[in-house]
C-alpha positions as CSV (number, residue, x, y, z in Angstrom):
1,X,-13.1,-14.8,-5.9
2,X,-12.9,-15.8,-2.2
3,X,-14.4,-13.8,0.7
4,X,-12.0,-11.9,2.9
5,X,-12.6,-11.0,6.5
6,X,-11.8,-7.6,7.8
7,X,-11.5,-5.4,10.9
8,X,-11.6,-1.6,10.7
9,X,-9.9,0.7,13.1
10,X,-11.0,4.4,12.7
11,X,-11.8,6.9,15.4
12,X,-13.7,9.4,13.2
13,X,-17.3,8.2,13.3
14,X,-18.3,9.7,9.9
15,X,-15.3,8.2,8.1
16,X,-15.8,4.9,9.9
17,X,-19.5,4.8,8.8
18,X,-18.5,5.6,5.2
19,X,-15.9,2.8,5.1
20,X,-18.2,0.4,6.8
21,X,-20.8,0.9,4.1
22,X,-18.3,0.4,1.3
23,X,-17.1,-2.9,2.9
24,X,-20.4,-4.4,3.8
25,X,-21.9,-3.7,0.4
26,X,-19.0,-5.6,-1.3
27,X,-19.8,-9.3,-2.0
28,X,-16.2,-10.4,-1.3
29,X,-15.7,-8.8,2.1
30,X,-17.0,-9.8,5.6
31,X,-16.6,-7.1,8.2
32,X,-15.9,-8.8,11.6
33,X,-15.5,-5.8,13.9
34,X,-14.8,-2.1,14.1
35,X,-12.7,-0.2,16.6
36,X,-12.1,3.4,17.5
37,X,-8.7,3.2,19.2
38,X,-5.5,1.1,19.5
39,X,-6.7,-0.9,22.5
40,X,-9.9,-1.9,20.8
41,X,-8.1,-2.6,17.6
42,X,-5.6,-4.9,19.3
43,X,-8.4,-6.8,21.0
44,X,-10.3,-7.2,17.8
45,X,-7.2,-8.4,15.9
46,X,-6.4,-11.0,18.5
47,X,-10.0,-12.2,18.8
48,X,-11.0,-12.3,15.1
49,X,-7.7,-13.0,13.3
50,X,-8.9,-11.4,10.1
51,X,-7.5,-11.6,6.6
52,X,-7.3,-7.8,6.4
53,X,-6.6,-4.9,8.8
54,X,-7.8,-1.5,7.7
55,X,-6.5,1.1,10.1
56,X,-6.0,4.8,10.6
57,X,-2.8,6.0,12.2
58,X,-3.8,8.9,14.4
59,X,-5.9,7.2,17.1
60,X,-6.9,8.7,20.6
61,X,-4.7,6.3,22.6
62,X,-1.7,5.9,20.2
63,X,-0.9,5.0,16.6
64,X,-2.4,2.4,14.3
65,X,1.3,1.3,13.7
66,X,1.0,-0.5,17.0
67,X,-1.8,-2.7,15.6
68,X,0.2,-3.3,12.3
69,X,3.2,-4.5,14.3
70,X,0.9,-6.8,16.3
71,X,0.2,-8.8,13.1
72,X,3.8,-10.0,13.0
73,X,4.1,-10.4,16.8
74,X,1.0,-12.6,16.9
75,X,2.1,-14.5,13.7
76,X,-1.2,-13.8,11.9
77,X,-1.9,-14.3,8.2
78,X,-3.2,-10.8,7.8
79,X,-2.5,-7.9,5.4
80,X,-2.5,-4.4,6.7
81,X,-3.8,-1.3,4.7
82,X,-3.4,2.2,6.1
83,X,-6.3,4.5,5.4
84,X,-5.2,7.8,6.8
85,X,-5.2,11.6,6.5
86,X,-1.5,11.7,7.3
87,X,1.0,12.2,4.5
88,X,4.1,13.2,6.3
89,X,7.1,11.0,5.6
90,X,7.8,9.9,9.2
91,X,4.4,8.3,9.6
92,X,4.3,6.9,6.0
93,X,7.7,5.1,6.3
94,X,7.0,4.0,9.9
95,X,3.8,2.3,8.7
96,X,5.5,0.6,5.8
97,X,8.4,-0.5,7.9
98,X,5.9,-1.9,10.4
99,X,4.5,-4.1,7.7
100,X,1.7,-2.2,5.9
101,X,1.2,-3.3,2.4
102,X,-0.8,-0.3,1.2
103,X,-1.2,3.3,2.1
104,X,-4.3,5.2,0.9
105,X,-5.3,8.7,1.9
106,X,-8.9,8.9,3.2
107,X,-10.0,11.6,0.8
108,X,-8.1,10.4,-2.3
109,X,-10.8,10.3,-4.9
110,X,-8.4,8.6,-7.4
111,X,-8.5,5.4,-5.4
112,X,-11.5,3.2,-4.9
113,X,-11.0,1.7,-1.5
114,X,-12.6,-1.7,-2.2
115,X,-10.6,-2.0,-5.5
116,X,-7.4,-1.1,-3.6
117,X,-8.1,-3.8,-1.0
118,X,-8.6,-6.5,-3.7
119,X,-5.4,-5.2,-5.4
120,X,-3.5,-5.7,-2.2
121,X,-4.8,-9.2,-1.6
122,X,-3.8,-10.1,-5.2
123,X,-0.2,-9.2,-4.4
124,X,-0.3,-5.5,-5.3
125,X,0.7,-2.5,-3.1
126,X,-1.8,0.3,-3.8
127,X,-0.6,3.7,-2.7
128,X,-2.0,7.1,-3.2
129,X,-0.1,9.1,-5.9
130,X,0.8,11.7,-3.3
131,X,2.5,9.1,-1.1
132,X,4.3,7.6,-4.1
133,X,5.8,10.9,-5.0
134,X,6.8,11.5,-1.3
135,X,8.7,8.1,-1.4
136,X,10.6,9.0,-4.5
137,X,11.6,12.5,-3.2
138,X,12.8,11.0,0.1
139,X,15.0,8.4,-1.4
140,X,16.2,10.1,-4.6
141,X,20.0,10.1,-5.0
142,X,21.1,12.7,-7.5
143,X,24.7,11.6,-7.7
144,X,23.6,8.1,-8.9
145,X,21.5,9.7,-11.6
146,X,24.4,11.7,-12.9
147,X,26.3,8.5,-13.5
148,X,23.5,7.1,-15.5
149,X,21.2,4.1,-15.0
150,X,22.5,0.9,-13.4
151,X,22.7,-1.9,-15.9
152,X,20.3,-4.1,-13.9
153,X,17.2,-2.3,-15.1
154,X,16.3,-1.7,-18.8
155,X,15.0,1.6,-20.1
156,X,11.5,0.1,-20.5
157,X,11.6,-1.0,-16.8
158,X,12.5,2.5,-15.7
159,X,9.6,3.9,-17.8
160,X,7.2,1.4,-16.0
161,X,8.6,2.3,-12.6
162,X,7.9,6.0,-13.3
163,X,4.3,5.2,-14.1
164,X,4.0,3.0,-11.0
165,X,5.3,5.9,-9.0
166,X,2.4,8.0,-10.4
167,X,-0.1,5.5,-9.1
168,X,-1.1,3.9,-12.4
169,X,-2.3,0.3,-12.5
170,X,-0.7,-2.3,-14.7
171,X,-3.6,-2.1,-17.2
172,X,-3.3,1.7,-17.4
173,X,0.5,1.4,-17.9
174,X,-0.1,-1.0,-20.7
175,X,-2.5,1.4,-22.4
176,X,-0.1,4.4,-22.0
177,X,2.9,2.5,-23.3
178,X,1.0,0.7,-26.1
179,X,2.0,-2.8,-24.9
180,X,0.1,-5.8,-23.6
181,X,-1.0,-6.1,-20.0
182,X,0.9,-9.4,-19.5
183,X,4.0,-7.7,-20.8
184,X,3.7,-5.0,-18.1
185,X,3.2,-7.7,-15.4
186,X,6.2,-9.6,-16.7
187,X,8.4,-6.4,-16.5
188,X,7.1,-5.7,-13.0
189,X,8.0,-9.2,-11.9
190,X,11.5,-8.8,-13.4
191,X,11.9,-5.5,-11.6
192,X,11.0,-7.2,-8.3
193,X,13.6,-9.8,-9.0
194,X,16.3,-7.3,-9.9
195,X,15.6,-5.1,-6.9
196,X,15.1,-8.1,-4.6
197,X,11.7,-6.8,-3.5
198,X,8.2,-8.3,-3.3
199,X,5.8,-5.4,-3.8
200,X,5.3,-2.2,-5.6
201,X,5.8,-0.2,-2.4
202,X,9.1,-1.9,-1.8
203,X,10.1,-1.5,-5.4
204,X,9.5,2.3,-5.2
205,X,11.3,2.5,-1.9
206,X,14.4,0.7,-3.3
207,X,14.3,2.5,-6.7
208,X,14.2,5.8,-4.9
209,X,17.0,4.8,-2.5
210,X,19.2,3.8,-5.5
211,X,18.4,6.9,-7.5
212,X,16.8,5.0,-10.4
213,X,14.1,7.6,-11.0
214,X,14.6,11.2,-11.8
């Protein structure tokens, strides 16, 4: 596995130190810089051009969303993960719309931060279960459910989407459904194709908008 470079933007010193320890102790991560506000984060992003941005949203001089948006504005090959205490829908969806590929709550013990980062860099979209449920509630369309499932997705694919929304990994989904891991990954790829999305986060967003999940 290759080594990924990171910058970390977090204003809470205790949380920042904890995250720094997790990152520097991992053999596949190289921490290039830390920042405590938006201005420092933007400067570090431009200077170091990292593979990964880990950022909080609530910063003393603004929002981490500004730094996420700068990735696209500067045409950087960088993936953004939000590590935040915020779980209100406005901030969550603003971060995802800005380009964040993952959204992990700081104190979510069900998520191992370093595993979530690797998951993101392998094409996944790790999100805390609380955030996944928020997304589904926001975009649920009852009228669509009353008419039944669209023909585009099979019952098995709907079952897999439900488990994805609960935060389960592909391996865990395979074990729960009694099928092989590669079968799950194939179903997920087919779901992406049918919904015309590129990640789990986008799939949940679109499935919720279409009312595919009860």
